[in-house]
Backbone as CSV, one residue per row, in Angstrom:
resi,resn,N_x,N_y,N_z,CA_x,CA_y,CA_z,C_x,C_y,C_z
1,MET,80.160,167.469,129.204,80.566,168.327,128.094,81.410,169.464,128.625
2,HIS,82.558,169.690,128.004,83.408,170.828,128.338,83.160,171.926,127.316
3,ALA,82.898,173.139,127.778,82.646,174.235,126.851,82.963,175.555,127.529
4,GLU,83.050,176.585,126.726,83.141,177.934,127.243,81.716,178.381,127.545
5,PRO,81.295,178.436,128.824,79.882,178.521,129.166,79.160,179.737,128.608
6,SER,79.825,180.874,128.487,79.127,182.078,128.041,79.143,182.232,126.527
7,ALA,79.861,181.348,125.821,80.082,181.549,124.392,79.007,180.921,123.520
8,LEU,78.214,180.022,124.055,77.310,179.240,123.211,75.874,179.705,123.353
9,PRO,75.195,179.951,122.236,73.775,180.312,122.291,72.916,179.085,122.549
10,GLU,71.640,179.307,122.781,70.726,178.192,123.004,70.126,177.677,121.701
11,THR,70.074,178.529,120.687,69.470,178.136,119.413,70.411,178.484,118.262
12,MET,70.084,177.960,117.096,70.911,178.207,115.910,70.035,178.179,114.670
13,ALA,70.548,178.804,113.601,69.881,178.752,112.307,70.301,177.483,111.578
14,VAL,69.341,176.833,110.932,69.602,175.604,110.172,68.750,175.617,108.908
15,ILE,69.050,174.679,108.032,68.194,174.405,106.886,67.473,173.082,107.132
16,GLU,66.158,173.131,107.078,65.343,171.932,107.236,64.768,171.495,105.886
17,ILE,64.498,170.197,105.786,63.756,169.655,104.645,62.300,169.591,105.077
18,THR,61.461,170.463,104.513,60.075,170.528,104.980,59.276,169.283,104.607
19,GLU,59.530,168.754,103.416,58.964,167.482,102.978,59.744,167.047,101.745
20,PRO,59.719,165.760,101.408,60.479,165.314,100.239,60.044,166.041,98.979
21,GLY,61.020,166.454,98.171,60.690,167.146,96.940,61.866,167.881,96.356
22,GLY,61.589,168.971,95.667,62.599,169.733,94.960,63.393,170.653,95.868
23,PRO,64.313,171.430,95.287,65.152,172.336,96.078,64.353,173.321,96.930
24,GLU,63.146,173.660,96.485,62.333,174.622,97.244,61.882,174.081,98.598
25,MET,62.088,172.792,98.836,61.724,172.193,100.121,62.773,172.440,101.210
26,LEU,63.863,173.109,100.856,64.878,173.488,101.841,64.524,174.856,102.410
27,LYS,64.263,174.943,103.707,63.813,176.185,104.323,64.658,176.517,105.557
28,LEU,64.910,177.810,105.752,65.623,178.274,106.932,64.736,178.095,108.159
29,ALA,65.323,177.601,109.252,64.568,177.346,110.478,65.480,177.562,111.684
30,THR,64.898,177.457,112.866,65.649,177.596,114.120,65.555,176.295,114.896
31,ARG,66.673,175.836,115.389,66.727,174.615,116.198,67.510,174.888,117.487
32,SER,67.309,174.034,118.458,68.134,174.074,119.670,69.550,173.638,119.340
33,LEU,70.503,174.186,120.084,71.898,173.808,119.868,72.098,172.330,120.223
34,PRO,72.755,171.538,119.364,73.024,170.141,119.721,74.084,170.056,120.805
35,ARG,74.051,168.985,121.563,75.063,168.755,122.607,75.915,167.556,122.210
36,PRO,77.227,167.666,122.317,78.079,166.540,121.919,77.977,165.379,122.896
37,GLY,77.980,164.159,122.349,78.059,162.978,123.187,79.461,162.811,123.742
38,PRO,79.691,161.767,124.522,80.991,161.599,125.180,82.190,161.613,124.234
39,SER,82.040,161.040,123.034,83.176,160.965,122.108,83.054,161.968,120.965
40,GLU,82.220,162.995,121.139,81.966,163.958,120.073,82.496,165.346,120.430
41,VAL,82.621,166.172,119.392,82.922,167.591,119.569,81.775,168.398,118.975
42,LEU,81.629,169.636,119.444,80.663,170.564,118.863,81.442,171.602,118.075
43,ILE,81.063,171.780,116.807,81.773,172.682,115.905,80.890,173.877,115.563
44,ARG,81.460,175.079,115.732,80.812,176.281,115.188,81.204,176.353,113.724
45,ILE,80.240,176.158,112.829,80.532,175.939,111.420,80.724,177.266,110.681
46,ALA,81.790,177.328,109.920,82.038,178.472,109.045,81.532,178.193,107.631
47,TYR,81.808,176.998,107.131,81.385,176.588,105.792,81.000,175.116,105.837
48,ALA,80.090,174.738,104.948,79.683,173.329,104.819,79.635,172.948,103.353
49,GLY,80.080,171.749,103.039,80.030,171.260,101.669,78.649,170.749,101.310
50,VAL,78.320,170.844,100.022,77.067,170.317,99.485,77.415,169.095,98.639
51,ASN,76.715,167.992,98.882,77.025,166.740,98.208,75.761,166.083,97.674
52,ARG,75.946,165.200,96.693,74.787,164.549,96.083,73.947,163.757,97.090
53,PRO,74.527,163.109,98.105,73.660,162.462,99.097,72.702,163.435,99.788
54,ASP,73.082,164.722,99.898,72.154,165.713,100.454,70.932,165.864,99.551
55,VAL,71.168,165.842,98.244,70.071,165.935,97.278,69.163,164.720,97.400
56,LEU,69.770,163.536,97.513,68.962,162.322,97.653,68.166,162.342,98.959
57,GLN,68.768,162.843,100.035,68.043,162.958,101.298,66.858,163.908,101.154
58,ARG,67.082,165.029,100.487,65.996,165.998,100.275,64.835,165.375,99.508
59,LYS,65.146,164.474,98.585,64.103,163.815,97.790,63.438,162.664,98.530
60,GLY,63.925,162.348,99.733,63.365,161.245,100.493,63.923,159.893,100.133
61,LEU,65.070,159.874,99.424,65.638,158.624,98.927,66.839,158.131,99.741
62,TYR,67.314,158.918,100.689,68.538,158.547,101.419,68.427,159.072,102.849
63,PRO,67.639,158.405,103.694,67.419,158.907,105.051,68.695,158.857,105.882
64,PRO,68.796,159.718,106.903,69.975,159.676,107.780,70.015,158.381,108.571
65,PRO,71.212,157.953,108.969,71.314,156.739,109.792,70.588,156.927,111.122
66,PRO,70.208,155.835,111.773,69.537,155.943,113.073,70.365,156.773,114.058
67,GLY,69.708,157.727,114.694,70.374,158.560,115.680,71.063,159.789,115.124
68,ALA,71.174,159.887,113.801,71.832,161.046,113.199,70.849,162.197,113.048
69,SER,71.395,163.402,112.902,70.569,164.586,112.677,69.813,164.465,111.364
70,ASP,68.577,164.995,111.359,67.809,165.030,110.117,68.160,166.255,109.271
71,ILE,68.995,167.145,109.799,69.462,168.301,109.039,70.487,167.801,108.026
72,PRO,70.365,168.174,106.746,71.347,167.690,105.766,72.724,168.297,106.002
73,GLY,73.713,167.719,105.331,75.080,168.232,105.412,76.036,167.221,105.995
74,LEU,76.962,166.723,105.158,77.856,165.635,105.547,79.305,166.072,105.770
75,GLU,79.586,167.372,105.642,80.955,167.840,105.877,80.914,169.324,106.207
76,ALA,81.882,169.739,107.019,81.923,171.140,107.423,83.313,171.474,107.934
77,ALA,83.570,172.774,108.054,84.811,173.257,108.669,84.470,174.398,109.605
78,GLY,85.203,174.470,110.690,84.965,175.531,111.660,85.785,175.314,112.909
79,GLU,85.304,175.878,114.013,86.041,175.874,115.275,85.342,174.993,116.301
80,ILE,86.111,174.172,116.998,85.571,173.368,118.093,85.242,174.288,119.262
81,VAL,83.999,174.214,119.734,83.571,175.082,120.839,83.144,174.294,122.076
82,ALA,83.034,172.979,121.973,82.700,172.151,123.132,83.191,170.733,122.881
83,LEU,83.501,170.032,123.969,84.050,168.678,123.889,83.221,167.727,124.724
84,GLY,83.001,166.502,124.210,82.450,165.445,125.032,83.461,165.013,126.087
85,GLY,82.981,164.412,127.151,83.840,164.087,128.279,84.962,163.119,127.973
86,ALA,84.810,162.280,126.930,85.835,161.280,126.619,86.815,161.745,125.536
87,VAL,86.659,162.966,125.030,87.511,163.438,123.940,88.866,163.870,124.495
88,LYS,89.943,163.297,123.941,91.295,163.585,124.409,92.169,164.277,123.375
89,ASP,91.865,164.094,122.088,92.789,164.520,121.030,92.517,165.914,120.483
90,TRP,91.443,166.553,120.937,91.098,167.888,120.443,90.883,168.832,121.606
91,ASN,91.025,170.124,121.327,90.824,171.155,122.345,89.850,172.205,121.835
92,ILE,89.176,172.863,122.757,88.338,173.997,122.383,89.218,175.039,121.695
93,GLY,88.743,175.545,120.562,89.509,176.515,119.788,90.228,175.920,118.598
94,ASP,90.329,174.587,118.530,90.964,173.952,117.370,90.117,174.188,116.117
95,THR,90.781,174.435,115.020,90.113,174.616,113.730,90.185,173.306,112.964
96,VAL,89.027,172.778,112.599,88.963,171.445,112.010,88.040,171.431,110.803
97,CYS,88.199,170.390,109.999,87.152,170.010,109.045,86.716,168.610,109.446
98,ALA,85.464,168.294,109.222,84.926,167.052,109.773,83.943,166.391,108.833
99,LEU,83.963,165.071,108.844,82.953,164.255,108.185,81.805,164.079,109.177
100,LEU,80.597,164.376,108.732,79.424,164.344,109.602,78.451,163.263,109.143
101,THR,77.610,162.798,110.050,76.499,161.930,109.656,75.266,162.749,109.307
102,GLY,75.351,164.059,109.453,74.271,164.992,109.165,74.479,166.243,109.988
103,GLY,73.719,167.289,109.669,73.765,168.495,110.482,74.623,169.616,109.964
104,GLY,75.273,169.434,108.811,76.197,170.444,108.320,75.537,171.736,107.886
105,TYR,74.252,171.683,107.506,73.550,172.883,107.065,73.007,173.629,108.287
106,GLY,73.874,173.998,109.183,73.479,174.712,110.388,74.671,175.433,110.983
107,GLU,74.401,176.322,111.933,75.471,177.128,112.522,76.376,176.318,113.443
108,TYR,75.857,175.221,113.982,76.641,174.331,114.838,76.286,172.893,114.477
109,ALA,77.242,171.987,114.671,76.981,170.562,114.460,77.926,169.749,115.324
110,THR,77.476,168.570,115.704,78.347,167.646,116.422,79.025,166.720,115.422
111,ALA,80.223,166.281,115.785,80.965,165.320,114.965,81.701,164.376,115.880
112,ASP,81.788,163.119,115.489,82.631,162.189,116.231,84.066,162.688,116.171
113,ALA,84.760,162.649,117.302,86.121,163.189,117.348,87.039,162.499,116.345
114,GLY,86.797,161.223,116.091,87.634,160.486,115.153,87.386,160.823,113.705
115,SER,86.288,161.508,113.417,85.970,161.907,112.046,86.437,163.327,111.737
116,CYS,87.176,163.933,112.667,87.697,165.284,112.470,89.153,165.225,112.009
117,LEU,89.519,166.190,111.211,90.899,166.373,110.773,91.255,167.840,110.924
118,PRO,92.524,168.159,111.184,92.883,169.571,111.274,92.662,170.271,109.938
119,ALA,92.142,171.481,109.967,92.014,172.251,108.730,93.416,172.417,108.160
120,PRO,93.661,171.980,106.922,95.030,171.989,106.399,95.632,173.390,106.340
121,ALA,96.881,173.483,106.729,97.597,174.758,106.655,97.633,175.221,105.207
122,GLY,97.413,176.506,105.007,97.468,177.068,103.670,96.140,177.096,102.944
123,LEU,95.108,176.463,103.511,93.780,176.474,102.889,92.843,177.377,103.678
124,SER,91.892,177.982,102.977,90.827,178.714,103.651,89.854,177.719,104.269
125,LEU,89.015,178.191,105.203,88.009,177.300,105.776,86.985,176.875,104.724
126,CYS,86.765,177.712,103.731,85.885,177.319,102.619,86.473,176.117,101.898
127,GLU,87.753,176.167,101.590,88.402,175.039,100.917,88.440,173.812,101.821
128,ALA,88.713,174.021,103.112,88.765,172.895,104.053,87.416,172.193,104.144
129,ALA,86.327,172.979,104.103,84.986,172.385,104.202,84.658,171.505,103.015
130,SER,85.335,171.731,101.898,85.057,170.950,100.692,85.775,169.615,100.682
131,LEU,86.603,169.347,101.678,87.462,168.170,101.638,86.868,166.876,102.203
132,PRO,86.249,166.880,103.393,86.028,165.591,104.070,85.247,164.553,103.284
133,GLU,84.063,164.890,102.766,83.248,163.872,102.096,83.969,163.296,100.882
134,THR,84.588,164.161,100.082,85.275,163.665,98.892,86.574,162.955,99.257
135,ALA,87.342,163.515,100.170,88.625,162.901,100.524,88.423,161.551,101.208
136,PHE,87.482,161.462,102.140,87.190,160.184,102.792,86.713,159.163,101.755
137,THR,85.815,159.588,100.855,85.257,158.669,99.869,86.334,158.158,98.915
138,VAL,87.151,159.077,98.404,88.213,158.671,97.476,89.232,157.798,98.176
139,TRP,89.633,158.179,99.370,90.623,157.386,100.102,90.089,155.985,100.377
140,ALA,88.853,155.903,100.865,88.282,154.608,101.234,88.152,153.692,100.033
141,ASN,87.738,154.239,98.896,87.436,153.398,97.743,88.628,153.151,96.830
142,LEU,89.396,154.180,96.533,90.518,154.008,95.606,91.761,153.433,96.272
143,PHE,92.022,153.831,97.486,93.280,153.452,98.123,93.106,152.337,99.154
144,ASP,92.130,152.478,100.044,91.927,151.459,101.068,91.324,150.184,100.478
145,ASP,90.389,150.331,99.552,89.694,149.185,98.975,90.373,148.697,97.697
146,ALA,90.461,149.546,96.681,90.991,149.126,95.383,92.510,149.113,95.322
147,ALA,93.177,149.653,96.324,94.651,149.614,96.414,95.315,150.153,95.144
148,LEU,94.852,151.327,94.687,95.460,151.964,93.515,96.936,152.224,93.769
149,LYS,97.766,151.881,92.786,99.219,151.978,92.958,99.816,152.946,91.934
150,PRO,100.993,153.490,92.251,101.691,154.323,91.263,101.898,153.545,89.965
151,GLY,101.701,154.212,88.841,101.892,153.580,87.542,100.660,152.896,86.993
152,GLU,99.640,152.669,87.833,98.402,152.061,87.338,97.523,153.115,86.678
153,THR,96.552,152.637,85.903,95.632,153.531,85.197,94.268,153.487,85.865
154,LEU,93.742,154.665,86.175,92.443,154.823,86.827,91.469,155.467,85.857
155,LEU,90.281,154.885,85.742,89.183,155.477,84.991,88.169,156.039,85.971
156,ILE,87.853,157.333,85.804,86.895,158.006,86.683,85.717,158.493,85.846
157,HIS,84.529,158.059,86.170,83.341,158.650,85.568,82.894,159.827,86.427
158,GLY,82.397,160.881,85.777,82.059,162.094,86.525,83.305,162.828,86.952
159,GLY,84.225,163.012,86.026,85.541,163.546,86.369,85.552,164.965,86.874
160,THR,84.479,165.749,86.634,84.459,167.120,87.122,83.528,167.307,88.318
161,SER,82.964,166.224,88.830,82.187,166.299,90.068,83.134,166.532,91.236
162,GLY,82.591,166.815,92.405,83.450,167.004,93.574,84.339,165.803,93.831
163,ILE,83.751,164.611,93.790,84.539,163.402,94.013,85.495,163.167,92.854
164,GLY,85.036,163.418,91.633,85.903,163.224,90.480,87.138,164.100,90.522
165,VAL,86.953,165.378,90.854,88.079,166.311,90.935,89.073,165.856,92.000
166,MET,88.561,165.440,93.175,89.452,164.979,94.234,90.144,163.679,93.834
167,ALA,89.442,162.788,93.147,90.050,161.530,92.716,91.179,161.778,91.725
168,ILE,90.974,162.705,90.788,92.046,163.048,89.858,93.268,163.532,90.622
169,ALA,93.048,164.466,91.550,94.165,165.058,92.289,94.911,164.034,93.125
170,MET,94.179,163.187,93.855,94.827,162.227,94.740,95.536,161.132,93.948
171,ALA,94.915,160.686,92.854,95.546,159.644,92.036,96.821,160.163,91.368
172,LYS,96.770,161.380,90.828,97.959,161.949,90.194,99.057,162.198,91.216
173,ALA,98.674,162.560,92.437,99.672,162.844,93.470,100.496,161.622,93.835
174,ILE,99.923,160.408,93.655,100.690,159.201,93.982,101.324,158.565,92.744
175,GLY,101.131,159.209,91.570,101.806,158.737,90.371,101.007,157.790,89.507
176,ALA,99.674,157.826,89.612,98.826,157.014,88.740,98.495,157.788,87.468
177,LYS,98.123,157.059,86.408,97.602,157.669,85.188,96.081,157.765,85.348
178,VAL,95.494,158.876,84.911,94.068,159.101,85.118,93.363,159.364,83.789
179,ILE,92.274,158.626,83.554,91.367,158.863,82.435,90.017,159.253,83.030
180,ALA,89.432,160.330,82.537,88.155,160.800,83.060,87.107,160.834,81.957
181,THR,85.850,160.699,82.343,84.758,160.965,81.418,83.919,162.106,81.969
182,ALA,83.268,162.824,81.060,82.366,163.912,81.427,81.357,164.080,80.297
183,GLY,80.336,164.911,80.535,79.230,164.975,79.600,79.291,166.053,78.546
184,THR,80.305,166.923,78.601,80.456,167.967,77.586,81.931,168.128,77.245
185,GLY,82.186,168.735,76.087,83.561,169.026,75.716,84.221,169.975,76.685
186,GLU,83.436,170.945,77.187,83.982,171.904,78.156,84.417,171.192,79.439
187,LYS,83.611,170.242,79.887,83.974,169.520,81.114,85.174,168.606,80.877
188,CYS,85.275,168.038,79.699,86.460,167.233,79.380,87.714,168.101,79.406
189,ALA,87.609,169.300,78.852,88.739,170.222,78.882,89.094,170.589,80.313
190,ALA,88.080,170.768,81.160,88.332,171.075,82.569,89.035,169.917,83.264
191,ALA,88.615,168.690,82.983,89.265,167.521,83.589,90.738,167.456,83.203
192,LEU,91.049,167.785,81.955,92.452,167.807,81.515,93.225,168.900,82.247
193,ARG,92.615,170.062,82.427,93.283,171.139,83.175,93.533,170.735,84.614
194,LEU,92.651,169.928,85.162,92.785,169.500,86.553,93.778,168.358,86.734
195,GLY,94.324,167.836,85.629,95.384,166.842,85.744,95.129,165.517,85.080
196,ALA,93.919,165.276,84.576,93.657,164.012,83.896,94.556,163.885,82.662
197,ASP,95.011,162.664,82.399,95.857,162.417,81.228,95.048,162.299,79.952
198,ALA,93.805,161.920,80.068,92.905,161.819,78.916,91.484,162.015,79.427
199,ALA,90.613,162.514,78.546,89.218,162.735,78.918,88.322,162.436,77.729
200,TYR,87.199,161.786,78.001,86.247,161.404,76.954,84.870,161.977,77.259
201,ASN,84.198,162.441,76.218,82.806,162.835,76.316,81.980,161.550,76.220
202,TYR,81.406,161.131,77.343,80.731,159.825,77.355,79.481,159.809,76.482
203,LYS,78.971,160.991,76.112,77.793,161.041,75.250,78.142,160.821,73.780
204,GLU,79.397,161.048,73.424,79.786,161.005,72.017,80.912,160.029,71.713
205,ASP,81.832,159.836,72.632,83.048,159.068,72.347,82.879,157.590,72.705
206,PRO,83.479,156.694,71.936,83.499,155.255,72.299,84.586,155.008,73.343
207,TRP,84.387,155.566,74.521,85.446,155.599,75.535,85.928,154.213,75.930
208,ASP,85.018,153.250,76.037,85.431,151.912,76.462,86.326,151.252,75.414
209,LYS,85.979,151.402,74.154,86.804,150.817,73.091,88.164,151.517,73.008
210,ASP,88.164,152.847,73.125,89.431,153.587,73.058,90.342,153.235,74.223
211,ILE,89.765,153.111,75.412,90.575,152.775,76.588,91.140,151.366,76.453
212,SER,90.325,150.424,76.001,90.810,149.053,75.804,91.947,149.019,74.791
213,ALA,91.804,149.808,73.724,92.822,149.809,72.666,94.113,150.486,73.094
214,SER,94.034,151.353,74.101,95.219,152.116,74.504,95.869,151.597,75.783
215,GLY,95.527,150.384,76.192,96.196,149.796,77.352,95.295,149.433,78.504
216,GLY,94.015,149.806,78.430,93.073,149.411,79.465,93.219,150.191,80.751
217,ALA,92.350,149.878,81.704,92.369,150.496,83.033,92.576,149.415,84.077
218,ASP,93.203,149.801,85.171,93.417,148.873,86.286,92.360,149.036,87.375
219,VAL,91.836,150.261,87.501,90.809,150.558,88.505,89.768,151.470,87.855
220,VAL,88.488,151.211,88.146,87.407,152.098,87.729,86.709,152.618,88.977
221,LEU,86.599,153.952,89.082,85.769,154.572,90.118,84.473,154.994,89.428
222,ASP,83.390,154.266,89.723,82.164,154.388,88.939,81.051,155.056,89.726
223,MET,80.605,156.198,89.232,79.427,156.872,89.785,78.231,156.724,88.873
224,ALA,78.410,156.042,87.743,77.355,155.959,86.726,76.446,154.758,86.941
225,GLY,77.014,153.572,87.091,76.197,152.375,87.215,75.493,152.066,85.906
226,GLY,74.371,151.358,86.009,73.552,151.062,84.844,74.333,150.442,83.702
227,ASP,74.120,150.969,82.491,74.728,150.393,81.302,76.233,150.604,81.219
228,PHE,76.796,151.487,82.069,78.240,151.705,82.046,79.017,150.548,82.681
229,VAL,78.385,149.783,83.550,79.128,148.757,84.288,79.718,147.715,83.348
230,GLU,78.911,147.212,82.443,79.407,146.207,81.503,80.552,146.768,80.657
231,ARG,80.444,148.027,80.262,81.506,148.659,79.473,82.766,148.871,80.327
232,ASN,82.576,149.205,81.588,83.726,149.337,82.492,84.499,148.030,82.592
233,LEU,83.756,146.953,82.811,84.405,145.650,82.974,85.147,145.245,81.709
234,ALA,84.606,145.634,80.560,85.243,145.264,79.290,86.603,145.927,79.125
235,CYS,86.773,147.126,79.671,88.056,147.805,79.475,88.995,147.658,80.670
236,LEU,88.613,146.864,81.674,89.516,146.599,82.788,90.566,145.558,82.397
237,ASN,91.776,145.771,82.859,92.863,144.814,82.653,92.717,143.618,83.587
238,PRO,93.406,142.510,83.312,93.414,141.387,84.258,93.827,141.863,85.654
239,GLY,93.094,141.386,86.654,93.354,141.818,88.024,92.763,143.167,88.351
240,GLY,91.928,143.704,87.464,91.358,145.036,87.657,90.326,145.075,88.773
241,ARG,90.104,146.286,89.281,89.172,146.488,90.392,88.126,147.525,89.988
242,HIS,86.869,147.202,90.209,85.742,148.065,89.858,85.049,148.476,91.150
243,VAL,85.002,149.791,91.408,84.437,150.292,92.649,83.217,151.157,92.339
244,SER,82.072,150.768,92.867,80.824,151.515,92.653,80.534,152.401,93.850
245,ILE,80.307,153.700,93.584,79.971,154.619,94.679,78.679,155.389,94.415
246,ALA,78.083,155.227,93.234,76.794,155.842,92.920,76.234,155.145,91.688
247,PHE,74.996,155.500,91.321,74.352,154.793,90.197,73.421,155.753,89.469
248,LEU,74.020,156.826,88.938,73.236,157.865,88.278,72.557,157.363,87.007
249,ARG,73.075,156.279,86.421,72.469,155.716,85.210,71.645,154.457,85.520
250,GLY,71.445,154.166,86.797,70.626,153.021,87.168,71.299,152.125,88.187
251,ALA,70.490,151.514,89.048,71.016,150.708,90.148,71.201,149.241,89.774
252,THR,70.833,148.848,88.565,71.046,147.471,88.125,71.833,147.474,86.823
253,ALA,72.546,146.374,86.590,73.387,146.288,85.393,73.608,144.833,85.021
254,PRO,73.637,144.527,83.713,74.015,143.167,83.295,75.513,142.970,83.468
255,ILE,75.897,141.810,83.932,77.318,141.530,84.169,77.661,140.174,83.563
256,ASN,78.754,140.130,82.828,79.249,138.887,82.258,80.150,138.217,83.293
257,ILE,79.626,137.234,83.966,80.373,136.583,85.046,81.622,135.891,84.522
258,LEU,81.545,135.321,83.322,82.709,134.658,82.753,83.852,135.652,82.541
259,ALA,83.525,136.880,82.120,84.567,137.898,81.937,85.237,138.236,83.266
260,ILE,84.444,138.278,84.335,85.011,138.525,85.668,85.971,137.409,86.046
261,MET,85.570,136.176,85.763,86.409,135.028,86.116,87.685,135.004,85.283
262,ARG,87.551,135.238,83.986,88.722,135.154,83.106,89.776,136.199,83.454
263,LYS,89.308,137.393,83.788,90.260,138.480,84.059,90.533,138.677,85.554
264,ARG,89.942,137.817,86.394,90.164,137.881,87.839,89.833,139.283,88.376
265,LEU,88.678,139.771,87.977,88.272,141.112,88.378,87.665,141.102,89.777
266,LYS,87.764,142.244,90.447,87.169,142.411,91.773,86.173,143.563,91.711
267,LEU,84.950,143.281,92.172,83.901,144.294,92.197,83.565,144.626,93.641
268,SER,83.520,145.910,93.947,83.161,146.324,95.301,82.360,147.611,95.228
269,GLY,81.822,148.012,96.344,81.062,149.250,96.418,80.878,149.647,97.862
270,SER,80.541,150.910,98.076,80.374,151.349,99.456,79.617,152.660,99.519
271,THR,79.100,152.952,100.702,78.641,154.290,101.058,79.467,154.733,102.259
272,MET,79.466,156.024,102.531,80.247,156.546,103.654,79.371,156.871,104.859
273,LYS,78.169,157.333,104.595,77.323,157.921,105.628,77.075,156.993,106.823
274,ALA,76.823,155.721,106.556,76.414,154.809,107.618,77.572,154.030,108.243
275,ARG,78.813,154.308,107.845,79.948,153.589,108.446,80.065,153.928,109.932
276,GLN,80.565,152.967,110.686,80.701,153.149,112.120,81.824,154.141,112.444
277,PRO,81.729,154.842,113.586,82.749,155.830,113.940,84.177,155.282,113.942
278,ALA,84.367,154.057,114.397,85.719,153.490,114.438,86.283,153.320,113.033
279,GLU,85.435,152.960,112.068,85.877,152.806,110.694,86.254,154.159,110.096
280,LYS,85.431,155.173,110.367,85.748,156.512,109.868,87.041,157.042,110.508
281,ALA,87.240,156.739,111.779,88.468,157.182,112.446,89.694,156.522,111.821
282,ARG,89.565,155.259,111.435,90.682,154.575,110.778,91.001,155.226,109.438
283,LEU,89.952,155.557,108.685,90.165,156.234,107.405,90.762,157.617,107.612
284,ALA,90.295,158.317,108.631,90.832,159.650,108.918,92.323,159.589,109.232
285,ALA,92.735,158.565,109.966,94.165,158.426,110.293,94.983,158.196,109.025
286,GLY,94.460,157.391,108.110,95.158,157.170,106.845,95.264,158.434,106.022
287,LEU,94.186,159.211,105.981,94.206,160.485,105.269,95.208,161.447,105.879
288,ARG,95.201,161.535,107.193,96.083,162.493,107.873,97.548,162.158,107.639
289,ASP,97.856,160.871,107.627,99.249,160.454,107.443,99.706,160.573,105.989
290,THR,98.816,160.306,105.052,99.211,160.151,103.650,98.846,161.339,102.772
291,MET,97.599,161.791,102.863,97.123,162.828,101.945,97.234,164.242,102.517
292,TRP,97.121,164.392,103.826,97.167,165.750,104.397,98.512,166.443,104.119
293,PRO,99.642,165.742,104.201,100.891,166.411,103.819,100.907,166.847,102.356
294,LEU,100.286,166.065,101.462,100.227,166.435,100.047,99.318,167.640,99.835
295,ILE,98.228,167.707,100.606,97.333,168.862,100.523,98.052,170.115,101.015
296,GLU,98.743,170.004,102.140,99.435,171.170,102.697,100.607,171.594,101.823
297,ALA,101.145,170.674,101.045,102.235,171.010,100.115,101.718,171.543,98.790
298,GLY,100.400,171.592,98.630,99.816,172.100,97.398,99.769,171.103,96.265
299,LYS,100.054,169.828,96.554,100.047,168.810,95.508,98.647,168.232,95.267
300,VAL,97.770,168.399,96.224,96.360,168.047,96.088,95.573,169.292,96.467
301,LYS,94.844,169.849,95.499,94.169,171.119,95.721,92.664,170.981,95.570
302,PRO,91.903,171.467,96.551,90.444,171.472,96.371,90.042,172.474,95.305
303,VAL,88.946,172.193,94.629,88.418,173.075,93.583,87.005,173.474,93.984
304,ILE,86.793,174.774,94.168,85.482,175.286,94.573,84.732,175.788,93.343
305,ASP,83.523,175.284,93.153,82.703,175.727,92.023,81.993,177.037,92.354
306,GLU,81.219,177.045,93.439,80.454,178.243,93.798,80.120,178.176,95.287
307,VAL,80.021,179.361,95.909,79.690,179.467,97.329,78.346,180.173,97.463
308,PHE,77.447,179.583,98.247,76.117,180.150,98.488,75.941,180.441,99.972
309,ALA,75.139,181.433,100.292,74.761,181.677,101.683,73.869,180.539,102.174
310,LEU,73.856,180.329,103.487,73.038,179.262,104.060,71.581,179.399,103.621
311,LYS,71.053,180.617,103.637,69.644,180.825,103.266,69.361,180.455,101.817
312,ASP,70.414,180.371,101.014,70.263,180.036,99.596,70.616,178.576,99.306
313,ALA,70.431,177.716,100.305,70.737,176.290,100.116,69.953,175.702,98.948
314,SER,68.732,176.187,98.733,67.945,175.674,97.608,68.621,175.985,96.276
315,LYS,69.256,177.161,96.172,69.985,177.513,94.952,71.207,176.619,94.782
316,ALA,71.854,176.278,95.892,73.007,175.373,95.831,72.593,174.004,95.311
317,HIS,71.436,173.502,95.761,70.949,172.207,95.292,70.559,172.266,93.819
318,ALA,69.949,173.381,93.419,69.596,173.526,92.005,70.855,173.535,91.144
319,ARG,71.914,174.169,91.628,73.186,174.179,90.911,73.722,172.754,90.771
320,MET,73.664,171.980,91.840,74.165,170.608,91.768,73.336,169.775,90.797
321,GLU,72.032,169.922,90.855,71.176,169.105,89.999,71.260,169.517,88.528
322,SER,71.723,170.733,88.266,71.896,171.162,86.885,73.029,170.413,86.195
323,GLY,73.962,169.892,87.000,75.114,169.188,86.457,76.164,170.101,85.872
324,ALA,76.021,171.410,86.058,76.954,172.362,85.442,78.185,172.618,86.295
325,HIS,78.185,172.158,87.540,79.277,172.504,88.451,80.556,171.740,88.110
326,ILE,81.679,172.371,88.415,82.999,171.747,88.307,83.677,171.910,89.653
327,GLY,83.833,170.828,90.387,84.350,170.907,91.745,83.226,170.973,92.763
328,LYS,83.511,171.542,93.927,82.592,171.491,95.056,81.739,172.745,95.171
329,ILE,80.494,172.539,95.557,79.560,173.600,95.931,79.579,173.701,97.449
330,VAL,79.662,174.931,97.956,79.861,175.145,99.383,78.847,176.170,99.899
331,LEU,78.387,175.959,101.139,77.524,176.923,101.828,78.361,177.723,102.819
332,LYS,78.201,179.049,102.809,78.839,179.912,103.823,77.879,180.064,104.974
333,ILE,78.329,179.687,106.160,77.422,179.630,107.305,77.810,180.634,108.378
334,GLY,79.062,180.620,108.802,79.481,181.532,109.866,79.929,182.873,109.336
C-alpha cells in the first residue's frame, strides 16, 4: 500500500447496523481504518449517497457480497489517500467519486480502482457523491443492456427517485422521449420540470392505456414489479425491452408469454452490488467516455433532495422510506 504515512488515522467514525430493523438501528460507531487491496484505493470520504439497497440491507434483506464491508453505503466522493500496489491509473490526492460494494457510511472506504471516476468538473463533492450508484445503474440497464436509442420512447416508473431523476436526464441527453410515473401530482410536476415529456400519477391515471394509445414505449425501466409488469408489457412496442431493477410492488408477476412472442419483447434485470470488479470497470469506462462529458457540460445534472450529517443517517433512511424525496439523499461525512 502506498500512502502518506503521517496523514492517516488508525480509526474512523462509521455507521453500523446494530441489528435488522428500522432506521433507529443505524448507530454511530468506531472502526479500524480499512486497508486497500492490491487493486484498490482508499478514499477519505467527503459525502456518501443514500440508496434503497442500503435500506434493504438495514432490514436484513440484502446482505453485502462475500468479502465486502458490512458498513452500508454504495457510493461516495472524496480524496484518494492510499493506493494498492497494483494501482496505476490513480494518484494520492486525486478527487474521485466511486461505486462501492459497501462502506460508504464512514470517514474512509476502499474502492476497486476500476469503479472510480474523476469527480466531474463543475460539480460539488456532494453532487459527485450522488452520481455513481444511479449513473452506473442507468448506464448498465438502459444503455448497455436495453440499448436505448435517440428517438425512442422510455417509460420510467419512480420518475422522481434518485435513479428515476438520473434516467430522465441521461435519456433526454441522448435524444430519447421520456414518460415517467410517480405517486402524487406534485411529483409528476417535478418529473416534468426535470425533463420528462409526460408524467402520470400511477395511483389515479390509466397510464398503460394512455401510453399505448399515444404511440407506446420502446423501453421500460421498472422499479415497481408486481402488477405493473403485465401493464408494462402491454404498452411496449414490437421489439421493446423491459428492464427490472427493483420490485417495490412485489417480486412476482403474471406474464403473458404469447404477448412476449408476438411482439418480440426482451425481458432482463440486474443488480449492481454483486457485479465483478472487471464488469464495473467496463461500465465505468463507458460512463467516462459517454456521460461524463455531458455531466461536465451541464447537460446531465444531479438533483440533491436533502443532505444529512453522518450521525443522522437514521433520519436520512426515514426520509427515503417516507417516499417524499425528489432526487438523491446524501450524507455529509468529511
